[in-house]
C-alpha positions in Angstrom: 0.0 0.0 0.0 2.8 2.4 0.9 4.4 1.7 -2.5 1.2 2.6 -4.4 0.8 5.8 -2.4 4.3 6.9 -3.2 3.7 6.2 -6.9 0.4 8.2 -6.9 2.2 11.1 -5.1 5.0 11.2 -7.7 2.4 11.2 -10.6 0.5 14.0 -8.9 3.7 16.1 -8.5 4.6 15.6 -12.2 1.1 16.5 -13.4 1.2 19.7 -11.2 4.5 20.7 -12.6 3.4 20.2 -16.2 0.2 22.2 -15.5 2.3 25.1 -14.2 4.6 25.0 -17.2 1.6 25.0 -19.6 -0.1 27.8 -17.7 3.1 29.8 -17.8 3.6 29.4 -21.5 0.0 30.3 -22.2 0.3 33.4 -20.1 3.5 34.5 -21.8 1.9 34.2 -25.2 -1.0 36.1 -24.1 1.2 38.8 -22.7 3.2 39.1 -25.9 0.0 39.5 -27.9 -1.2 42.2 -25.5 2.2 44.0 -25.7 1.9 44.1 -29.5 -1.6 45.5 -29.2 -0.4 48.1 -26.7 2.4 49.1 -29.1 -0.2 49.9 -31.7 -2.8 51.7 -29.5 -1.0 53.1 -26.5 1.0 56.1 -27.9 1.0 58.6 -25.0 3.3 56.6 -22.7 7.1 56.8 -23.2 7.5 53.7 -21.2 5.8 51.2 -23.5 8.3 48.6 -24.6 8.2 48.0 -28.3 8.4 44.4 -29.4 11.3 43.7 -31.7 9.9 43.6 -35.3 6.5 45.0 -34.3 4.9 47.4 -36.8 1.6 48.8 -37.9 2.5 50.2 -41.4 4.3 49.0 -44.5 5.5 50.8 -47.7 7.6 50.6 -50.8 9.7 53.7 -51.0 12.9 55.3 -52.3 15.7 56.1 -49.8 16.4 59.8 -50.0 19.1 60.0 -47.3 20.6 58.0 -44.5 22.0 59.8 -41.4 24.0 57.2 -39.5 25.1 59.8 -36.8 21.6 60.5 -35.5 20.1 57.2 -36.9 17.4 58.6 -39.1 16.4 57.6 -42.7 14.3 59.7 -45.0 12.1 57.9 -47.5 9.8 58.9 -50.4 6.7 56.9 -51.2 6.9 55.9 -54.9 3.2 56.1 -55.4 2.4 59.5 -53.9 5.7 61.3 -53.7 5.2 61.9 -50.0 8.5 62.2 -48.0 8.9 61.1 -44.4 11.6 60.4 -41.9 12.0 57.4 -39.5 14.4 56.6 -36.7 16.2 53.3 -36.4 18.3 51.4 -33.8 19.8 48.0 -33.1 16.4 46.3 -33.2 15.7 47.3 -36.8 16.0 44.4 -39.2 18.0 45.3 -42.4 18.0 42.8 -45.3 19.0 42.5 -48.9 16.5 41.4 -51.5 17.3 37.8 -50.9 16.5 38.1 -47.1 20.2 38.1 -46.3 21.5 40.3 -43.4 22.8 43.8 -44.1 23.8 46.8 -42.0 22.2 50.2 -42.3 25.5 51.7 -43.7 24.9 49.5 -46.7 21.6 51.1 -47.5 22.2 54.0 -50.0 20.3 57.0 -51.2 18.4 56.0 -54.4 17.7 52.4 -53.2 14.2 51.1 -53.7 13.2 49.4 -50.5 10.3 47.7 -48.7 9.9 49.1 -45.2 7.8 48.3 -42.1 7.4 50.8 -39.2 5.4 52.0 -36.2 3.7 55.1 -37.6 2.8 56.6 -34.3 6.4 56.4 -33.0 8.1 57.1 -36.4 10.2 54.0 -35.7 11.6 51.8 -38.5 11.0 48.1 -37.8 12.6 46.7 -40.9 14.0 47.7 -44.3 14.8 45.4 -47.2 16.1 46.1 -50.7 12.9 45.5 -52.6 12.8 42.1 -54.5 10.6 43.8 -57.1 13.1 46.5 -58.0 15.8 46.6 -60.7 18.9 48.7 -60.9 21.2 49.8 -63.8 24.5 51.0 -62.5 26.8 53.5 -64.2 24.9 53.9 -67.4 25.5 56.5 -70.1 23.2 55.3 -72.9 19.9 56.9 -71.8 17.4 59.6 -72.8 15.3 61.3 -70.2 13.3 63.4 -72.7 10.8 61.0 -74.2 7.3 62.2 -75.0 4.4 61.5 -72.6 6.7 61.5 -69.6 8.9 58.6 -70.7 12.6 57.8 -70.8 14.7 55.2 -72.5 17.6 53.2 -71.2 19.4 51.5 -74.0 16.6 50.2 -76.2 14.0 49.9 -73.5 11.3 52.5 -72.6 10.1 53.4 -69.1 7.7 55.8 -67.6 9.3 58.8 -65.8 6.8 60.2 -63.3 6.9 63.7 -61.8 7.7 62.2 -58.3 10.9 60.5 -59.5 13.7 61.0 -57.0 16.8 62.6 -58.6 19.9 62.8 -56.5 23.2 64.5 -57.1 26.0 64.7 -54.5 23.5 63.7 -51.7 21.0 66.4 -52.6 17.6 66.4 -54.3 17.7 67.6 -57.9 15.5 67.7 -61.0 15.5 65.7 -64.2 16.6 68.8 -66.2 19.7 69.0 -63.9 21.0 65.8 -65.6 23.2 66.8 -68.5 24.1 64.5 -71.5 26.9 62.1 -70.6 26.4 62.4 -66.9 26.9 58.8 -65.6 23.8 57.6 -63.8 22.5 54.8 -61.6 18.7 54.3 -62.3 16.4 52.1 -60.3 12.7 51.3 -60.7 9.9 48.7 -60.5 8.4 47.1 -63.6 8.4 49.8 -66.3 8.5 52.7 -63.9 11.7 54.7 -63.0 11.7 55.4 -59.3 15.1 57.0 -58.7 18.0 58.6 -60.7 21.4 59.1 -59.0 24.2 61.1 -60.7 27.3 59.1 -60.1 29.6 61.2 -62.2 28.6 64.7 -63.2 30.2 67.4 -65.4 32.4 70.4 -65.3 33.3 73.1 -67.8 36.1 73.9 -70.2 36.8 77.4 -71.6 39.4 78.5 -74.2 41.4 81.7 -74.1 43.6 83.1 -77.0 41.6 80.9 -79.3 41.2 83.3 -82.2 43.5 81.3 -84.5 41.4 78.2 -83.8 37.9 79.6 -84.6 36.3 77.4 -87.2 38.6 74.5 -86.3 37.9 71.7 -83.9 38.3 70.7 -80.3 38.4 67.1 -79.2 38.2 66.3 -75.5 39.1 62.6 -75.3 36.2 60.7 -76.6 33.7 62.8 -74.7 33.4 65.9 -76.8 34.2 66.7 -80.4 32.9 70.1 -81.5 33.7 72.9 -83.9 35.3 75.9 -82.1 33.4 79.1 -81.9 34.2 82.4 -80.3 33.8 82.5 -76.5 32.6 79.0 -76.2 32.0 77.1 -72.9 31.9 73.3 -73.1 30.1 71.0 -70.7 32.4 68.0 -70.2 32.0 64.9 -68.1 34.2 64.5 -65.0 37.5 62.9 -65.7 41.1 63.3 -67.1 41.4 64.1 -70.8 43.9 64.9 -73.5 42.5 67.9 -75.4 43.4 68.2 -79.1 42.9 71.7 -80.7 43.3 72.0 -84.4 42.6 74.3 -87.3 44.2 73.4 -90.6 48.0 73.1 -89.9 47.7 74.8 -86.5 47.3 72.5 -83.5 48.1 71.9 -79.9 47.6 69.2 -77.3 46.8 69.8 -73.7 46.0 67.6 -70.7 43.2 68.6 -68.4 41.3 67.3 -65.4 37.6 68.2 -65.3 36.0 68.2 -61.8 32.3 68.5 -61.0 30.9 72.0 -61.3 34.4 73.5 -61.8 35.6 75.5 -64.7 39.0 74.9 -66.4 40.5 77.7 -68.5 42.7 76.4 -71.3 45.2 78.7 -73.0 45.3 78.0 -76.7 47.9 80.6 -77.5 50.8 78.2 -77.9 49.7 76.7 -81.2 52.2 74.8 -83.3 52.1 75.1 -87.1 52.6 71.5 -88.2 54.0 70.4 -91.5 51.4 68.9 -93.8 51.0 65.3 -92.5 48.7 62.6 -93.7 47.6 59.2 -92.4 46.4 56.2 -94.2 43.1 54.7 -93.0 41.9 51.1 -93.8 38.1 50.9 -93.3 36.3 47.8 -92.3 32.5 48.2 -92.8 29.5 46.0 -92.2 27.7 45.6 -94.5 30.6 45.7 -97.0 28.4 47.3 -99.7 27.9 50.5 -97.7 28.6 53.8 -99.3 31.3 55.7 -97.3 32.0 59.4 -97.5 34.6 61.5 -95.7 33.9 65.2 -95.3 31.2 64.9 -97.9 33.2 63.1 -100.5 32.7 59.4 -101.4 35.8 57.2 -100.8 36.8 53.8 -102.0 37.2 51.7 -98.9 38.6 48.7 -100.7 41.9 50.6 -100.6 43.6 52.6 -98.0 42.2 56.2 -97.7 44.8 58.9 -97.2 43.6 61.8 -95.0 45.3 64.9 -93.6 45.9 64.9 -89.8 42.9 66.3 -87.9 39.2 65.6 -87.4 37.1 64.3 -90.2 33.4 63.4 -90.6 32.6 59.9 -91.8 29.1 59.0 -93.1 28.0 55.5 -94.0 24.8 54.7 -96.0 23.3 51.4 -97.0 19.9 50.3 -98.1 18.1 48.6 -95.2 20.4 50.1 -92.6 20.4 53.1 -90.4 22.6 55.9 -91.7 25.7 56.3 -89.5 27.7 59.5 -88.9 30.9 59.6 -86.9 33.9 61.9 -86.4 37.4 60.4 -86.5 40.7 61.9 -85.5 43.6 61.2 -87.8 46.9 61.5 -85.9 49.1 58.6 -87.0 50.6 57.4 -90.2 48.4 54.3 -90.3 45.2 53.1 -88.6 42.4 50.6 -89.0 38.8 51.7 -88.3 35.7 49.4 -88.1 32.1 50.4 -88.4 29.0 48.2 -87.9 25.7 49.6 -89.2 22.3 48.7 -87.6 19.4 47.4 -89.6 16.5 49.8 -90.0 12.8 49.2 -90.3 10.6 51.1 -92.9 9.8 53.9 -90.5 13.4 54.5 -89.6 14.4 54.5 -93.3 11.7 57.1 -94.0 12.9 59.2 -91.1 16.5 59.0 -92.3 15.6 60.2 -95.8 14.0 63.3 -94.2 17.0 63.8 -92.0 19.4 63.5 -94.9 17.5 66.0 -96.9 17.4 68.4 -94.0 21.2 68.0 -93.5 21.9 68.7 -97.2 19.6 71.7 -97.0 21.2 73.2 -93.9 24.8 72.2 -94.6 25.2 71.2 -90.9 28.1 69.0 -89.8 25.7 66.7 -88.0 22.3 65.4 -88.9 20.3 68.5 -88.2 17.3 68.7 -85.8 14.2 70.5 -87.2 14.4 74.3 -87.1 11.0 75.7 -86.2 9.6 79.1 -86.7 9.5 79.7 -83.0 11.9 81.0 -80.4 13.3 80.1 -76.9 13.5 82.9 -74.4 15.8 82.8 -71.3 14.6 85.6 -69.1 16.1 84.8 -65.7 18.4 84.9 -63.9 19.2 88.3 -65.4 22.6 89.5 -66.6 24.2 86.0 -66.9 26.1 84.6 -69.9 23.9 82.0 -71.7 25.4 79.2 -73.8 23.5 76.7 -76.0 25.3 73.4 -76.5 28.6 75.2 -75.7 28.1 78.1 -78.0 27.7 81.6 -76.6 24.2 83.1 -77.1 24.4 86.4 -75.2 23.5 88.0 -71.9 20.1 87.2 -70.4 17.4 88.1 -71.0 18.1 86.6 -74.4 16.4 84.5 -77.1 17.5 82.0 -79.8 15.8 80.0 -82.6 13.9 76.9 -81.4 15.5 73.7 -82.8 13.8 70.4 -81.8 15.7 67.9 -79.7 17.5 67.9 -76.5 19.9 70.8 -75.7 22.2 71.9 -72.9 21.7 75.4 -71.6 24.6 76.7 -69.5 24.4 79.8 -67.4 27.6 81.6 -66.3 28.6 84.7 -64.3 31.9 85.7 -62.8 32.0 85.0 -59.1 29.1 82.5 -59.4 28.9 78.7 -59.9 28.0 77.9 -63.5 24.9 75.8 -63.9 23.7 73.6 -66.8 20.2 72.3 -67.7 18.9 69.9 -70.3 15.9 71.2 -72.1 13.8 69.2 -74.6 12.2 71.2 -77.4 9.3 70.1 -79.6 7.7 71.4 -82.8 4.5 72.4 -81.1 4.1 75.8 -82.8 4.8 77.8 -79.7 7.5 80.0 -78.3 8.8 78.9 -74.9 10.3 80.9 -72.0 12.6 79.5 -69.3 13.1 81.1 -65.9 15.9 79.5 -64.0 17.0 79.8 -60.4 19.6 82.4 -59.5 23.2 81.1 -59.6 24.9 80.3 -56.4 28.0 82.3 -55.3 31.4 80.7 -55.3 32.5 79.6 -51.9 36.2 79.7 -52.7 38.6 80.3 -55.5 42.1 78.9 -56.0 44.4 81.8 -56.4 47.1 81.7 -59.1 45.5 78.8 -60.9 44.3 78.5 -64.5 41.1 76.9 -63.3 38.4 78.2 -61.0 37.5 75.8 -58.2 34.1 76.1 -56.8 31.7 74.3 -54.5 28.0 74.4 -55.2 24.7 74.0 -53.5 22.3 72.5 -55.9 18.9 74.3 -56.1 16.0 74.1 -58.5 13.2 76.4 -59.6 9.7 75.9 -58.4 7.0 77.6 -60.5 5.5 77.1 -63.9 3.2 79.3 -65.8 1.9 79.6 -69.4 0.6 82.2 -71.8 -1.4 82.2 -75.0 1.6 82.9 -77.1 3.7 80.1 -75.7 4.8 78.7 -72.4 7.0 79.7 -69.5 8.9 77.0 -67.6 10.8 77.3 -64.3 12.8 74.3 -63.3 10.8 71.9 -65.3 11.3 70.6 -68.8 8.8 71.7 -71.5 7.2 68.2 -72.0 5.7 68.1 -68.5 
């Protein structure tokens, strides 16, 4: 009997212990659920402990900025354009698009992310590089001026909404602040661009003592080849270049370093008069039956083509292919050049025929854009030098003939930071007026240097109005 009693007592003790364990677990689960609910409803107390990972809101957004010193991140909702800031701490989950761990220092401005957060506390619970998003890094083959608010990257077309985040040197910018040949990182979802980040921008190159070169050519590496005009100001991508200046037998070579938003002044006064030199060029062309002309004259590419040193314009035409126009620099006794033409559809061939006729009519060195009967007016800021695609136009307010296509407008004034904008002009039968933001003053100048070094604060214009005779645009391109 005593043995049975002892066994029953042991069983009772074990069952009591198990009941306590079960009761404890149930109470803990209930308490966690209550804590989560309190997190979402009790907002007045500073002493409510937030459960790790708890949230009441979710969003897909673009990272505008990350401040790791005060632990704040600013986002912009990609659907509404609304901007908001959230705090984070060691309890915030940070993940890559494959759910792998990351640190907040790896999240960069321009990233498209999925976030969860406690809205009432403005506390970031988690941030993940969005699995839906795509990114093209360091691209140069793009066009941000498509009709109906579109842009192209390579051969693909995307929508370019007004709320797109444009970033340059950590600051918000506008689409028209992006200048041709800036190097970009572009991110988006599906066929919509969400962010544009300028990875490499542009600076400026000015010539002095260039009178003997006017009508000749300037070649800045492979970045710029342009005919020299009086008092020109070239917009050049950041980087180191060898600059070749030539006009007939007169030429000189310079090395320059172009930095973002800085102007380099190049003295062209030490020209050398070279002896007449020629180089032999062997062309390789696909398709082989293409007609090749150099400086407007047809050449026989089955044999070597002898050309004077300097820059020459090569044009290739073939039935069923897109016409190709390139500039080449002849600077050696012998060289091989290869060209591959792209096939054209019927619409492209028709467009090329019109462009070819326009080129012959205008005598331009490049396939001409359409010259309209309208004008472009630059009315502000006042009393600044205005340049169109590097050529001097005049002092604002100023006007010039409206030519369709994309163009770079540069504003310059001594003691101020030069600023460039990309404008897109269309044959809509209207004049157009641009009012740009005042230039920023230089913050410092390197004394005794041939170049002016400046720092800039990027700003953009804000208003847009229109009139019956045309339209007025401030800080927005004319297609919007």
